[in-house]
C-alpha positions as CSV (number, residue, x, y, z in Angstrom):
1,M,52.2,98.6,53.7
2,P,55.0,100.5,54.4
3,M,56.7,101.9,50.8
4,A,59.5,100.8,49.8
5,P,63.0,102.9,50.3
6,P,64.6,104.9,47.2
7,Q,66.4,103.6,44.9
8,P,70.1,105.5,45.1
9,R,70.2,106.7,41.8
10,E,71.4,110.8,42.4
11,L,74.9,110.2,42.0
12,I,76.9,112.8,44.6
13,D,80.3,111.0,44.9
14,V,82.4,108.4,45.7
15,I,85.2,107.7,48.8
16,G,87.9,105.5,48.2
17,I,88.1,104.1,52.0
18,G,90.1,101.3,51.9
19,L,89.3,100.3,55.4
20,T,90.6,96.8,57.0
21,E,88.8,95.1,60.2
22,K,89.6,92.5,61.7
23,V,87.5,90.3,64.1
24,A,88.3,86.8,65.0
25,G,90.6,85.9,61.7
26,V,87.1,87.7,60.5
27,A,89.1,90.2,57.3
28,L,86.0,92.7,56.6
29,T,87.1,96.0,54.7
30,L,85.2,98.3,53.9
31,L,86.7,99.8,49.7
32,S,84.7,102.4,48.9
33,L,81.2,104.3,49.7
34,E,79.0,105.7,46.9
35,R,77.5,109.1,48.0
36,Y,73.3,109.7,47.0
37,Q,70.5,112.1,47.5
38,E,68.7,108.8,48.5
39,G,71.1,107.2,50.3
40,H,74.8,105.7,50.5
41,I,76.0,101.8,48.7
42,A,79.0,100.2,50.8
43,L,81.0,98.2,49.1
44,F,82.7,95.9,51.2
45,R,85.2,92.9,50.8
46,L,85.2,89.7,53.6
47,F,87.8,87.3,53.8
48,R,87.8,84.6,56.3
49,A,89.3,81.2,56.1
50,R,86.5,78.5,55.1
51,G,86.1,77.2,58.9
52,A,83.6,74.6,59.9
53,F,81.6,73.9,57.3
54,E,84.5,72.7,55.1
55,R,81.3,70.7,53.0
56,E,78.9,73.7,52.9
57,F,78.8,76.6,50.0
58,P,76.8,78.9,52.0
59,T,76.9,82.8,50.9
60,P,77.2,85.9,53.5
61,R,74.6,88.3,54.7
62,L,75.9,91.4,56.8
63,E,73.6,92.9,59.7
64,L,74.5,96.8,59.6
65,A,74.3,99.9,62.0
66,V,74.7,103.3,61.4
67,M,75.7,105.3,63.7
68,P,74.7,108.3,64.7
69,E,71.1,106.8,63.8
70,E,68.4,109.0,62.4
71,I,64.9,109.4,63.8
72,T,64.0,107.9,60.9
73,P,65.6,104.6,60.5
74,Y,67.7,103.1,58.4
75,R,66.7,100.3,55.7
76,F,69.7,98.7,54.2
77,W,69.5,96.1,51.5
78,M,72.4,94.0,49.7
79,M,72.8,95.2,45.7
80,G,74.8,92.2,44.7
81,G,77.8,90.3,45.5
82,T,80.5,87.6,44.0
83,G,82.6,85.3,45.9
84,G,83.4,81.9,47.0
85,G,86.8,80.2,47.3
86,M,87.9,76.8,48.8
87,Q,90.2,77.6,51.8
88,E,89.5,80.4,52.1
89,L,86.5,82.2,51.9
90,E,86.1,85.9,49.8
91,Y,83.7,88.1,48.8
92,R,82.8,91.3,48.1
93,Q,78.9,92.6,48.4
94,S,77.9,96.1,47.8
95,Y,74.8,97.3,50.9
96,A,71.8,100.5,50.1
97,I,71.6,103.0,52.6
98,V,68.7,104.1,53.0
99,P,68.3,107.5,53.8
100,A,71.6,109.2,53.6
101,P,73.2,109.4,57.0
102,P,73.8,113.2,57.7
103,R,76.0,115.4,55.8
104,G,77.0,117.9,58.3
105,A,77.6,115.3,61.0
106,S,81.7,114.6,61.6
107,D,81.5,111.4,61.7
108,T,79.6,108.5,60.5
109,I,80.2,105.3,61.8
110,I,79.2,101.2,59.9
111,E,79.1,99.2,62.0
112,V,79.1,95.5,60.2
113,R,77.4,94.0,63.8
114,A,77.3,90.0,62.1
115,I,78.1,88.2,59.3
116,L,74.8,85.5,59.1
117,W,76.6,82.3,57.0
118,E,73.6,81.1,55.1
119,R,72.8,78.1,52.9
120,Y,69.4,78.5,49.9
121,G,68.0,75.9,48.8
122,A,64.1,75.1,47.6
123,G,63.2,78.6,48.8
124,T,64.1,78.5,51.5
125,R,67.9,80.2,52.8
126,K,69.4,78.9,56.5
127,V,72.3,79.9,59.2
128,V,74.8,77.6,58.7
129,S,76.8,79.7,60.9
130,M,77.3,82.9,61.7
131,D,80.6,85.3,63.1
132,T,79.8,87.8,65.4
133,G,81.9,91.4,65.3
134,P,80.7,94.3,65.5
135,W,83.1,95.3,62.6
136,R,83.3,99.1,62.8
137,F,84.6,101.7,59.9
138,R,84.9,105.6,60.4
139,I,84.0,108.1,58.0
140,G,85.0,111.3,58.1
141,R,83.8,115.0,56.6
């Protein structure tokens, strides 16, 4: 059984980013990046029209990647989030990125490849819609 990834605990600093990328009517903003010894936590704001699933109340799940890629693969998981809306959907979600991207790299790119909109019920989750990216956020030194 693989070991659980380390939880980000030892805070180094917090970088305000405030970059917005828009793809096919979906605006995604990387608000901030908390840098820890063990990894990073990225805070996103997602905004889109409700669209085809008007009666659904789905929850977004971001499919992430980080470049440059490390020898040890990155692991991602949602740390927390909130949101909703009637005509438009607005969510804020934070995602852990472990291990920490290299400090010496001139640029790190956090990429959201897709947003899966999921509905939960009776212990299962079902993807009801998907927005395809990528949304790319370049973070300089």
